[in-house]
C-alpha positions as CSV (number, residue, x, y, z in Angstrom):
1,M,35.9,-19.5,27.5
2,S,32.9,-21.5,27.6
3,Y,29.2,-20.8,25.3
4,E,25.6,-21.6,24.8
5,K,25.5,-24.3,22.6
6,V,22.5,-24.9,19.8
7,E,22.2,-27.1,16.9
8,T,20.9,-24.4,15.4
9,L,20.4,-20.7,15.7
10,I,17.7,-19.4,13.8
11,V,17.9,-15.3,13.6
12,G,14.7,-13.4,14.0
13,G,11.0,-14.3,14.7
14,G,9.1,-13.7,11.7
15,Q,7.4,-15.6,9.4
16,A,10.5,-17.1,8.2
17,G,11.8,-17.9,11.7
18,I,8.6,-19.6,12.5
19,A,8.3,-22.0,9.1
20,M,11.9,-22.8,10.1
21,S,11.2,-23.9,13.6
22,E,8.4,-26.0,12.5
23,H,10.3,-27.6,10.0
24,L,13.5,-28.3,12.0
25,S,10.7,-29.2,14.8
26,K,9.2,-32.4,12.5
27,L,13.2,-33.5,12.1
28,G,13.0,-33.7,15.3
29,K,16.4,-30.7,15.0
30,Q,17.0,-29.1,18.5
31,H,17.2,-25.0,18.1
32,L,16.6,-21.7,18.9
33,I,15.1,-18.6,17.3
34,V,16.6,-15.3,19.1
35,E,14.2,-12.3,18.3
36,R,15.6,-8.6,18.8
37,G,12.0,-7.5,19.5
38,R,9.1,-9.4,20.1
39,I,7.0,-12.2,17.5
40,A,6.2,-10.9,14.5
41,E,8.1,-7.6,15.6
42,S,8.1,-6.3,11.8
43,W,4.3,-6.5,12.0
44,R,3.5,-4.7,15.1
45,S,5.7,-1.8,14.4
46,R,7.0,-1.1,10.9
47,R,3.5,-0.9,9.6
48,W,0.5,2.0,8.9
49,D,-2.3,2.0,11.6
50,S,-4.9,0.4,8.5
51,L,-2.6,-1.7,6.5
52,V,-4.0,-4.8,5.6
53,A,-2.5,-7.7,3.8
54,N,-2.2,-7.3,0.1
55,G,-3.6,-11.3,-0.4
56,P,-6.6,-12.7,1.4
57,A,-7.0,-14.7,4.0
58,W,-6.8,-18.2,2.5
59,H,-3.6,-17.6,1.2
60,D,-1.4,-15.5,3.0
61,R,-1.0,-18.3,5.4
62,F,1.0,-21.6,6.6
63,P,-1.0,-24.7,5.6
64,N,-1.9,-25.7,9.2
65,K,-3.4,-22.5,10.3
66,T,-6.3,-20.5,9.2
67,F,-7.6,-17.3,10.2
68,S,-10.1,-16.4,12.4
69,G,-12.3,-14.2,12.8
70,I,-12.6,-13.0,9.4
71,S,-14.0,-14.3,5.8
72,Q,-10.8,-16.4,4.4
73,D,-11.6,-13.9,1.0
74,G,-11.3,-11.0,3.3
75,F,-8.1,-9.2,4.1
76,A,-6.4,-9.8,7.9
77,T,-5.5,-6.6,9.5
78,A,-2.0,-6.3,11.2
79,R,-3.0,-7.1,14.1
80,M,-4.8,-10.2,12.7
81,I,-1.4,-11.0,11.4
82,V,0.2,-10.5,14.4
83,D,-2.0,-12.5,16.8
84,Y,-1.8,-15.6,14.0
85,F,2.1,-15.5,14.4
86,V,1.9,-15.9,18.0
87,D,-0.3,-18.1,18.1
88,Y,0.9,-20.0,15.4
89,A,4.1,-20.1,17.6
90,D,2.5,-21.1,20.6
91,Q,0.8,-24.6,18.5
92,I,4.2,-25.5,17.1
93,K,5.8,-25.1,20.6
94,A,8.9,-22.6,19.0
95,P,11.7,-22.2,20.8
96,F,11.7,-18.5,21.5
97,R,14.3,-16.4,22.9
98,C,12.8,-12.5,22.6
99,G,14.9,-9.2,22.9
100,V,17.8,-10.6,22.4
101,E,20.2,-8.8,19.6
102,V,22.3,-10.4,17.7
103,Q,25.8,-8.6,17.1
104,A,27.8,-10.1,15.6
105,L,28.5,-13.7,13.1
106,C,31.7,-15.5,13.0
107,R,33.6,-19.1,12.2
108,W,34.3,-20.9,15.4
109,N,35.3,-24.7,15.6
110,G,34.2,-25.6,12.3
111,G,30.7,-23.9,12.9
112,F,29.5,-20.4,14.2
113,R,30.3,-18.2,17.2
114,V,27.3,-15.6,17.3
115,E,27.1,-12.8,19.7
116,T,24.3,-11.6,21.1
117,S,22.7,-8.7,23.7
118,E,22.4,-11.6,26.0
119,G,25.9,-13.3,25.8
120,S,27.2,-15.9,22.8
121,I,26.2,-19.0,21.4
122,E,28.5,-22.2,19.6
123,A,25.8,-23.1,16.8
124,E,26.4,-25.5,14.6
125,N,23.9,-24.2,11.9
126,V,22.8,-20.6,12.0
127,V,19.8,-20.1,9.2
128,V,19.1,-15.7,9.1
129,A,15.8,-15.2,8.8
130,T,15.5,-11.7,9.4
131,G,13.0,-11.0,6.0
132,P,13.7,-8.4,2.9
133,F,12.3,-5.0,4.9
134,Q,15.7,-4.6,7.1
135,R,16.5,-1.3,6.5
136,P,14.3,1.1,5.0
137,I,15.7,3.3,2.3
138,I,15.5,6.8,1.7
139,P,17.0,8.5,-1.2
140,P,19.7,11.0,-0.7
141,V,17.4,13.8,-2.6
142,I,16.5,16.3,-0.4
143,P,19.0,17.2,2.7
144,E,17.5,17.5,5.8
145,T,18.0,22.0,6.1
146,A,15.0,21.4,3.0
147,G,12.9,22.4,5.9
148,I,10.3,19.6,4.5
149,T,9.5,16.6,6.8
150,Q,10.5,13.3,5.9
151,I,9.9,10.2,6.3
152,H,10.0,6.2,4.9
153,S,7.1,3.9,4.9
154,A,8.0,2.0,7.7
155,D,7.6,5.1,9.9
156,Y,4.1,6.6,8.5
157,R,1.3,5.6,11.0
158,N,-1.4,7.6,9.6
159,P,-2.2,10.7,8.2
160,Q,-2.1,12.9,11.5
161,Q,1.5,12.3,12.3
162,L,2.3,14.9,9.2
163,P,1.8,18.6,9.4
164,E,-0.8,19.8,7.7
165,G,-0.1,20.9,3.9
166,G,0.1,19.0,0.5
167,V,2.2,15.4,0.7
168,M,4.4,14.2,-1.9
169,V,4.6,10.0,-1.9
170,I,7.3,8.5,-4.0
171,G,7.0,5.3,-4.7
172,A,3.7,3.9,-6.6
173,G,4.2,0.0,-5.3
174,S,1.1,-1.6,-2.7
175,S,2.9,0.7,0.3
176,G,2.7,4.3,-2.1
177,V,-0.4,3.7,-3.3
178,Q,-2.5,3.1,-0.2
179,I,-0.6,4.9,1.5
180,A,-1.6,8.0,-1.3
181,D,-5.3,7.1,-1.0
182,E,-5.3,7.5,2.5
183,L,-3.9,10.4,2.4
184,R,-6.2,12.2,-0.4
185,Q,-9.4,10.4,1.7
186,A,-8.2,12.2,4.7
187,G,-7.7,15.9,2.6
188,R,-4.5,16.1,2.3
189,Q,-3.3,17.7,-1.7
190,V,-1.3,14.4,-2.7
191,Y,1.2,14.1,-5.3
192,L,2.3,10.3,-6.0
193,S,5.9,9.9,-8.1
194,V,5.2,6.7,-10.1
195,G,7.7,4.5,-11.2
196,P,8.1,0.9,-13.1
197,H,5.6,-1.1,-11.7
198,D,3.9,-4.4,-12.3
199,R,-0.1,-4.0,-12.2
200,P,-2.4,-6.8,-11.5
201,P,-6.1,-6.7,-11.2
202,R,-7.3,-7.6,-8.3
203,R,-10.2,-10.2,-9.4
204,Y,-11.0,-11.2,-12.6
205,R,-13.4,-13.9,-14.1
206,G,-14.4,-14.7,-10.3
207,H,-10.9,-15.6,-8.8
208,D,-7.8,-13.3,-7.1
209,F,-5.0,-12.6,-9.0
210,V,-3.2,-14.8,-6.2
211,W,-4.8,-18.0,-7.4
212,W,-4.3,-17.0,-11.1
213,L,-0.4,-16.6,-10.4
214,G,-0.9,-20.1,-9.0
215,A,-2.5,-21.7,-11.9
216,L,-0.9,-20.3,-14.2
217,G,2.1,-21.5,-13.2
218,M,3.9,-18.1,-11.7
219,W,4.1,-18.5,-8.2
220,D,6.6,-21.3,-9.1
221,A,8.7,-19.1,-10.9
222,E,12.6,-19.6,-10.7
223,A,14.8,-17.4,-9.9
224,A,17.7,-16.9,-12.6
225,D,20.1,-16.0,-10.0
226,P,19.9,-14.7,-6.3
227,S,20.2,-10.9,-7.5
228,T,17.1,-11.2,-9.5
229,Q,15.3,-8.5,-8.2
230,H,11.8,-8.2,-6.5
231,V,9.5,-6.0,-9.0
232,T,7.4,-3.5,-7.8
233,I,3.9,-4.6,-7.7
234,A,1.2,-2.3,-7.2
235,V,-2.2,-4.3,-5.5
236,S,-3.8,-3.2,-2.9
237,G,-6.3,-5.0,-0.2
238,A,-7.3,-2.1,1.5
239,K,-11.6,-1.7,0.8
240,G,-11.9,-5.1,0.8
241,G,-9.4,-5.6,-2.0
242,H,-9.4,-3.9,-5.4
243,T,-7.4,-3.4,-8.3
244,V,-4.9,-0.4,-8.2
245,D,-6.0,2.0,-11.2
246,F,-4.0,5.1,-11.4
247,R,-6.3,7.3,-14.1
248,H,-9.1,6.2,-11.1
249,L,-6.4,8.2,-8.5
250,A,-6.0,11.0,-10.8
251,S,-9.6,11.3,-10.6
252,T,-9.5,11.8,-6.8
253,G,-7.3,14.1,-7.2
254,I,-3.9,13.1,-6.5
255,T,-1.4,14.7,-8.8
256,L,0.7,11.7,-10.4
257,V,4.3,12.6,-11.6
258,G,7.4,10.6,-13.3
259,M,10.0,9.3,-11.3
260,T,12.0,12.0,-8.8
261,R,15.7,12.9,-10.5
262,S,16.9,15.6,-8.2
263,Y,16.4,18.3,-5.8
264,K,17.7,21.9,-6.0
265,N,16.5,25.2,-4.3
266,G,13.2,23.5,-3.6
267,V,13.1,22.7,-6.6
268,M,11.9,19.0,-7.5
269,Q,12.9,17.6,-10.8
270,I,10.6,15.2,-12.3
271,A,11.5,13.0,-15.6
272,P,9.7,12.6,-18.0
273,D,8.2,9.5,-17.6
274,L,5.1,9.1,-15.9
275,R,3.1,7.9,-19.2
276,K,6.0,5.4,-20.2
277,N,5.5,4.2,-16.8
278,I,1.2,3.2,-17.0
279,A,1.6,2.0,-20.0
280,A,4.0,-0.4,-19.2
281,G,1.8,-1.4,-15.9
282,D,-1.4,-1.1,-18.2
283,A,0.5,-4.0,-20.6
284,N,1.2,-6.0,-17.4
285,Y,-2.4,-5.6,-16.1
286,L,-4.0,-6.8,-19.7
287,A,-1.2,-9.7,-20.2
288,M,-1.8,-11.4,-17.2
289,L,-5.9,-10.8,-18.8
290,D,-4.7,-12.6,-22.1
291,A,-3.0,-15.2,-19.9
292,A,-5.8,-15.9,-18.1
293,D,-8.2,-16.0,-21.1
294,A,-6.0,-18.3,-22.7
295,Y,-5.9,-20.2,-19.4
296,V,-10.0,-20.7,-19.2
297,V,-9.9,-22.0,-23.0
298,R,-7.6,-24.6,-22.2
299,Q,-9.0,-26.0,-19.4
300,G,-12.4,-25.9,-20.7
301,L,-13.5,-23.8,-17.6
302,D,-17.4,-21.9,-17.0
303,F,-15.9,-18.9,-15.5
304,P,-17.4,-15.8,-16.1
305,E,-16.8,-13.5,-19.1
306,E,-15.4,-9.8,-17.9
307,P,-14.5,-7.9,-20.9
308,E,-15.4,-4.2,-18.9
309,A,-11.9,-5.8,-16.9
310,R,-10.3,-4.5,-20.6
311,L,-12.0,-0.2,-20.6
312,I,-9.2,1.3,-19.5
313,K,-10.1,5.1,-18.6
314,P,-9.8,8.0,-20.4
315,D,-6.1,9.2,-19.3
316,P,-6.4,12.6,-16.5
317,Q,-5.1,15.7,-17.4
318,C,-1.3,15.0,-15.1
319,M,-0.3,12.6,-17.5
320,N,-1.4,14.7,-20.6
321,D,0.5,17.8,-19.5
322,P,2.7,16.1,-16.8
323,V,4.8,18.2,-14.2
324,L,8.8,18.3,-15.0
325,E,9.1,20.4,-12.3
326,L,7.6,20.9,-8.9
327,N,8.2,23.8,-6.8
328,L,7.6,22.4,-2.9
329,A,6.9,25.3,-1.5
330,E,4.7,26.9,-3.9
331,A,2.3,23.4,-4.1
332,G,1.8,23.9,-0.5
333,I,3.7,20.5,-0.3
334,R,5.2,20.3,3.5
335,S,5.6,16.3,4.0
336,I,7.1,13.5,1.9
337,V,7.1,9.7,2.2
338,W,9.6,7.6,0.7
339,A,7.7,4.5,-0.1
340,T,11.0,3.4,-1.6
341,G,11.5,0.1,-0.3
342,Y,14.2,-1.1,1.6
343,T,17.8,-3.0,1.6
344,Q,19.7,-5.7,3.2
345,D,21.3,-5.2,6.5
346,F,24.5,-7.9,6.8
347,D,27.0,-6.1,8.4
348,W,26.9,-8.5,11.4
349,I,27.7,-11.2,9.5
350,K,31.7,-11.7,9.9
351,V,32.5,-14.5,6.9
352,D,32.6,-13.9,3.2
353,A,29.2,-14.8,2.4
354,F,28.2,-12.7,0.1
355,D,29.1,-11.1,-3.8
356,Q,30.9,-7.8,-4.4
357,S,27.7,-6.0,-4.6
358,G,26.3,-7.5,-0.5
359,R,23.7,-9.7,-2.3
360,P,23.9,-13.2,-0.1
361,Q,25.7,-15.8,-2.1
362,H,22.9,-18.7,-2.1
363,H,21.3,-21.4,-4.5
364,R,17.7,-21.4,-3.0
365,G,18.8,-20.3,0.5
366,V,22.1,-22.6,1.1
367,S,24.8,-20.5,1.6
368,C,28.6,-20.6,-0.5
369,I,29.0,-20.7,3.4
370,S,28.8,-24.6,4.9
371,G,26.0,-24.6,7.7
372,L,24.9,-21.0,6.9
373,Y,21.3,-20.6,5.1
374,F,19.2,-17.5,4.6
375,L,15.3,-17.3,4.2
376,G,12.8,-15.2,3.2
377,L,14.6,-13.0,0.8
378,P,13.0,-12.6,-2.3
379,W,13.3,-14.7,-4.9
380,L,15.1,-17.2,-2.8
381,A,14.3,-19.8,-5.0
382,R,10.9,-19.1,-6.5
383,R,8.7,-16.0,-6.7
384,S,6.5,-17.2,-3.6
385,S,10.1,-16.7,-1.4
386,S,9.2,-13.7,0.3
387,F,5.7,-14.6,0.9
388,I,4.1,-16.2,3.5
389,W,3.1,-19.6,2.5
390,G,6.5,-19.5,-0.4
391,V,8.8,-19.2,3.0
392,W,7.4,-21.9,4.5
393,R,7.5,-24.1,1.2
394,D,11.8,-22.8,0.9
395,A,11.9,-23.9,5.1
396,G,11.2,-27.2,4.4
397,Y,13.9,-27.4,1.9
398,I,16.6,-25.3,4.0
399,A,15.9,-27.9,7.3
400,E,16.1,-31.5,5.1
401,H,19.5,-30.0,4.5
402,I,20.8,-29.6,7.8
403,A,19.4,-33.0,8.5
404,A,21.2,-34.7,6.4
405,R,23.9,-32.6,7.2
406,G,24.0,-33.7,10.7
407,K,23.5,-36.9,10.0
408,Q,26.6,-36.5,7.3
409,V,25.2,-38.4,4.3
410,S,24.2,-36.6,0.5
411,L,22.7,-33.2,1.1
412,P,19.4,-32.6,-0.8
413,R,20.4,-31.8,-4.7
414,A,20.6,-28.4,-5.4
415,D,18.0,-29.0,-7.7
416,G,15.6,-31.6,-5.9
417,D,12.1,-30.2,-4.8
418,I,10.9,-30.2,-1.0
419,T,6.6,-30.5,-1.5
420,G,5.3,-27.7,-0.6
421,P,1.2,-26.9,0.6
422,V,-1.0,-26.5,-1.4
423,I,-3.6,-23.7,-0.3
């Protein structure tokens, strides 16, 4: 039986797949990218209408191309991001094959056989670049028979999409906060369920928080092990970028509640942890300001002081008298938006590359299975690994590993480093 043969097959045509292609091309390594949708499909079909990037344009990019049509301190729209990746793929002449769904991967003749909707492919190496946002998570709390419209943030587009009435948004990371704010501005009664989170300042002493993460060495924080989880971050690039302030959201009419526990007979049980979760977010925020101030002193920098950044608004009524039981019908809630993140979907990979919890076993993306690689996952190698410029740097390491493997020479040391973009 004959198969199409490639040296390296990249599965996924988003930021990770494009970054991988660029580095392999620079090393003269033959490869093919297969993508079940279109280039940057997730940015096309799994984002709400008003979404913008959470980092400024000067930062959320690859090192060899800037965004056009926007201030570099601005926040790119989803359409701009799609155009950026399409243009970048054209710039590097990435070998794309779109509309091809990968159905299974297994070991074959010392390499891999990949079954796709368009036939079989043999590959010496496979890079899984499907990203961190694969299978939306909707906890099985409220039965479908409850008469409540339930959607995941991946399927939310705009307020008009939801039936008239109140909305409960569950999850207070970047997506949940921005969706709740948009719904309230559209005149909806909104309840926002707030769990543990980090809450950085959008800007401080003249610089965006992503700049501070770089200056303070936080982007390069390494994962303790491959199971390290991504921390929910409440940050927004909407309205030109602003610091998320839950007390301010409450002042606009949003009712804050703690984490949702359970549901029975039309009543949602709420954990009594709202104040604790917000206080922990405040502590994270203030710690970032402390670290920035200390850096300014150490470096002798003349950055403007910003004492007003430390002012915390008074607690709203919903924090002082928290809701612990919420009758959805009595509250007029007819819709729930689950901003509860995603889980990984590697069911199609038929090799023993995962631990007991189903997480890939790897070091900096180099799998425990020779020739199999993972790219674009949170904390793959560093805190920056799932971000646009971070994935570009990780792709450089993996490309070097593939090139060395092909030459049958010693591979890059697991504790080595590849110089990444300085942005």
